[in-house]
C-alpha positions as CSV (number, residue, x, y, z in Angstrom):
1,M,31.7,87.4,-97.9
2,A,34.5,89.9,-98.9
3,Q,33.2,93.4,-99.4
4,I,36.2,94.5,-101.4
5,A,36.1,92.7,-104.7
6,L,39.3,92.4,-106.8
7,T,38.8,91.7,-110.5
8,R,41.3,91.8,-113.4
9,Q,40.9,92.9,-117.0
10,G,44.2,92.7,-118.8
11,A,46.7,94.9,-117.0
12,V,44.0,96.8,-115.1
13,A,42.9,95.8,-111.6
14,R,39.5,96.9,-110.3
15,L,38.8,97.2,-106.6
16,T,35.1,97.5,-105.9
17,I,33.6,98.6,-102.6
18,D,30.9,96.0,-102.5
19,H,28.5,97.0,-99.7
20,P,25.5,98.4,-101.7
21,E,22.9,97.7,-99.1
22,R,24.5,100.3,-96.9
23,M,25.5,102.6,-99.9
24,N,29.0,101.1,-99.7
25,A,29.6,102.5,-96.2
26,L,33.1,101.4,-95.0
27,T,33.7,99.0,-92.1
28,P,37.0,98.2,-90.3
29,E,37.0,94.8,-92.0
30,M,36.6,96.4,-95.4
31,L,39.7,98.6,-94.8
32,E,41.7,95.5,-93.9
33,D,40.4,93.7,-97.0
34,L,41.4,96.8,-99.1
35,E,44.9,96.7,-97.6
36,A,45.2,93.0,-98.4
37,A,44.0,93.5,-102.0
38,L,46.5,96.3,-102.5
39,E,49.3,93.9,-101.4
40,E,48.1,91.4,-103.9
41,I,48.0,93.9,-106.8
42,E,51.5,95.3,-105.9
43,G,52.9,91.8,-106.0
44,D,51.5,91.1,-109.5
45,P,53.7,92.7,-112.2
46,A,51.1,92.0,-114.8
47,L,48.8,94.5,-113.2
48,R,49.8,98.1,-113.9
49,V,46.8,100.3,-113.1
50,V,44.1,100.3,-110.4
51,I,40.4,101.4,-110.7
52,L,38.8,102.1,-107.3
53,T,35.0,102.2,-107.4
54,G,31.8,101.4,-105.6
55,A,29.2,98.8,-106.4
56,G,25.9,100.0,-107.8
57,E,24.7,103.4,-109.0
58,R,24.0,105.1,-105.7
59,A,27.3,105.6,-104.1
60,F,31.1,105.3,-104.4
61,A,31.2,105.2,-100.6
62,S,28.8,107.0,-98.3
63,G,31.3,107.2,-95.4
64,G,32.0,105.1,-92.4
65,D,29.3,102.5,-91.5
66,I,27.5,104.4,-88.6
67,S,26.1,101.1,-87.3
68,R,29.7,100.1,-86.5
69,F,30.7,103.3,-84.8
70,S,30.6,101.7,-81.4
71,D,33.5,99.5,-82.6
72,T,35.8,102.5,-83.2
73,Q,34.2,105.3,-81.1
74,G,33.2,105.6,-77.5
75,S,36.6,105.6,-75.7
76,P,40.0,107.2,-76.3
77,E,41.5,103.8,-77.0
78,R,38.9,102.8,-79.6
79,I,39.2,106.1,-81.3
80,R,42.9,105.9,-81.4
81,E,42.9,102.3,-82.7
82,G,40.4,103.2,-85.4
83,S,42.3,106.3,-86.4
84,V,45.6,104.4,-86.7
85,R,44.0,101.7,-88.8
86,R,42.3,104.2,-91.2
87,E,45.5,106.4,-91.5
88,R,47.6,103.2,-92.3
89,V,45.3,102.0,-95.0
90,F,44.8,105.5,-96.5
91,H,48.5,106.1,-96.5
92,R,49.0,102.7,-98.2
93,L,46.6,103.7,-100.9
94,G,48.1,107.2,-101.2
95,T,51.7,105.9,-101.6
96,F,50.8,102.9,-103.8
97,P,53.4,102.5,-106.5
98,K,51.0,101.9,-109.3
99,P,48.5,104.6,-110.6
100,V,45.1,104.6,-108.9
101,V,42.0,106.1,-110.5
102,A,38.9,106.6,-108.4
103,M,35.7,106.1,-110.5
104,I,32.9,108.0,-108.6
105,R,29.2,107.9,-109.1
106,G,26.6,108.9,-106.5
107,Y,27.5,109.7,-103.0
108,C,31.1,110.2,-102.0
109,M,31.0,111.3,-98.4
110,G,33.2,111.4,-95.3
111,G,35.5,108.4,-95.1
112,G,34.5,107.5,-98.7
113,L,35.8,110.9,-99.9
114,A,38.9,110.5,-97.7
115,L,39.5,107.2,-99.6
116,A,38.9,108.8,-103.0
117,L,41.3,111.6,-102.1
118,Q,44.2,109.1,-101.8
119,A,43.8,108.0,-105.4
120,D,46.0,109.7,-108.0
121,L,43.0,110.9,-110.1
122,R,39.3,111.1,-109.6
123,F,36.8,110.7,-112.5
124,A,33.2,111.4,-111.5
125,A,29.8,111.1,-113.0
126,E,27.7,114.3,-113.3
127,G,25.2,114.3,-110.5
128,S,27.5,112.8,-107.9
129,T,27.4,114.3,-104.4
130,F,30.4,115.1,-102.1
131,G,30.9,116.2,-98.6
132,I,32.6,115.6,-95.2
133,P,29.9,115.6,-92.5
134,A,32.4,115.2,-89.6
135,A,31.3,118.5,-87.9
136,R,27.7,117.2,-87.8
137,L,28.8,113.9,-86.1
138,G,31.4,115.3,-83.6
139,I,34.2,113.5,-85.4
140,V,37.7,114.9,-85.9
141,Y,38.9,114.3,-89.4
142,G,42.3,112.6,-89.8
143,V,45.3,114.8,-90.6
144,G,46.3,112.7,-93.6
145,G,42.9,113.3,-95.2
146,V,43.1,117.0,-94.4
147,E,46.5,117.3,-95.9
148,R,45.4,115.7,-99.1
149,L,42.3,117.8,-99.3
150,M,44.4,120.9,-98.9
151,Q,46.8,119.9,-101.6
152,L,43.9,119.6,-104.0
153,V,41.6,122.5,-103.1
154,G,43.8,124.8,-100.9
155,P,43.4,125.7,-97.2
156,S,40.4,128.1,-97.4
157,R,38.3,125.7,-99.4
158,A,39.3,122.8,-97.2
159,K,38.2,124.8,-94.2
160,D,34.9,125.6,-95.9
161,I,34.2,121.9,-96.6
162,L,35.2,120.8,-93.1
163,F,33.6,123.7,-91.1
164,S,30.3,123.7,-92.9
165,A,29.9,119.9,-93.3
166,R,27.8,120.8,-96.4
167,R,27.1,118.7,-99.4
168,F,28.3,119.9,-102.8
169,D,27.7,118.7,-106.3
170,A,30.1,117.2,-108.9
171,A,30.3,120.5,-110.9
172,E,31.7,122.3,-107.8
173,A,34.0,119.4,-107.0
174,H,35.4,119.7,-110.5
175,R,35.7,123.4,-110.4
176,I,37.7,123.5,-107.2
177,G,40.0,120.7,-108.3
178,L,38.8,117.9,-106.2
179,V,37.6,116.0,-109.3
180,D,39.9,115.7,-112.3
181,R,37.3,114.7,-115.0
182,L,33.6,115.1,-115.0
183,L,31.6,112.8,-117.4
184,P,28.0,112.1,-118.1
185,P,26.9,109.0,-116.1
186,E,26.5,106.9,-119.2
187,E,30.1,107.7,-120.3
188,L,31.8,107.2,-117.0
189,E,32.6,103.5,-117.3
190,A,33.9,103.7,-120.8
191,G,35.9,106.9,-120.2
192,V,37.7,105.5,-117.1
193,S,38.3,102.1,-118.8
194,A,39.8,103.8,-121.9
195,Y,42.0,106.1,-119.8
196,C,43.3,103.2,-117.7
197,D,43.9,101.0,-120.7
198,Q,46.0,103.9,-122.1
199,L,48.0,104.1,-118.8
200,A,48.6,100.3,-118.9
201,E,50.2,100.5,-122.3
202,N,52.8,103.1,-121.2
203,A,56.1,102.1,-119.7
204,P,55.6,101.0,-116.1
205,I,59.0,102.2,-115.0
206,S,58.2,105.7,-116.3
207,V,54.7,105.9,-114.9
208,E,55.7,104.6,-111.5
209,A,58.7,106.9,-111.4
210,S,56.5,109.9,-112.3
211,K,54.3,109.2,-109.3
212,V,57.4,109.2,-107.1
213,M,58.7,112.4,-108.7
214,V,55.5,114.2,-108.1
215,A,55.5,113.2,-104.4
216,Q,59.2,114.3,-104.1
217,A,58.5,117.6,-105.8
218,L,55.9,118.4,-103.2
219,L,58.6,118.2,-100.5
220,P,61.0,121.0,-99.6
221,K,64.2,120.6,-101.5
222,A,66.1,119.7,-98.4
223,A,63.7,116.8,-97.6
224,R,63.9,115.2,-101.0
225,D,65.4,111.7,-101.3
226,T,68.1,112.4,-103.8
227,A,69.4,108.8,-103.7
228,L,65.9,107.5,-104.7
229,I,65.6,110.1,-107.5
230,E,69.0,109.1,-108.9
231,A,68.1,105.4,-108.6
232,L,64.9,105.9,-110.6
233,H,66.8,107.7,-113.4
234,R,69.4,104.9,-113.4
235,R,66.8,102.2,-113.6
236,S,65.2,103.9,-116.6
237,A,68.6,104.4,-118.3
238,E,69.5,100.7,-117.9
239,S,66.0,99.3,-118.8
240,A,65.0,97.3,-121.8
241,D,61.8,99.4,-122.0
242,L,63.9,102.5,-122.8
243,V,65.4,100.6,-125.8
244,E,61.9,99.4,-126.8
245,G,60.5,102.9,-126.6
246,R,63.2,104.4,-128.8
247,T,63.1,101.5,-131.3
248,A,59.3,101.6,-131.6
249,F,59.4,105.3,-132.2
250,M,62.0,104.9,-135.0
251,E,60.0,102.0,-136.5
252,K,56.7,104.0,-136.2
253,R,54.9,101.3,-134.3
254,R,53.3,100.9,-130.9
255,P,55.8,100.0,-128.2
256,V,55.3,96.8,-126.1
257,F,56.7,97.5,-122.6
258,R,57.7,94.8,-120.2
259,G,58.4,96.8,-117.1
260,A,62.1,95.9,-117.1
């Protein structure tokens, strides 16, 4: 049975980590299923936004499934293979062209937090718990996850989280910039759904270009892809959505964007 469930509601896709009996702990197969689901979503122009969440109330994802550690640990070859797989899937999520919002309740630990870090935004329920226990397990955390953690909270706080392997609450996660919005548990679902519906109504060309522009802005000027940046501006200038946006504004009505 697939443990990454893909459902659709209008233009919003929902990816649910569906392994509640182990608090949504991640297995190698689940990462492969996640990658396949992302491919399916990217190929569907009707889907414009992705919600990433965990099944049940106890956890977003509690980390890697320790019962499966022998599959990816124990020898340099297995460690390397497991690391390559994780980095590939996390990179795929982090560079996904459509906006991804992680909806977090309960435990968001280790590999689960690494996964949530790759989303564009993180909305969390009050009372959620975060942490990276790698130092208590003898695991070396992946450089991609460390890079993203540093972008959000800075080098010193990233070191604190990694060195101490401590757990911290949602209020601290929000204060240090790891969580973007903190909501009461009973308001999380409605809050995330309303936000994602709002994103889905906006022009896909503009939203997806904004995601690329932020990624390019993080690079040194010499490393930026000027051809890509110019192509995005040109695509917008030549799009029917630009005409629709201007027309709707003049007619004082809500625009209907087609992504073309």
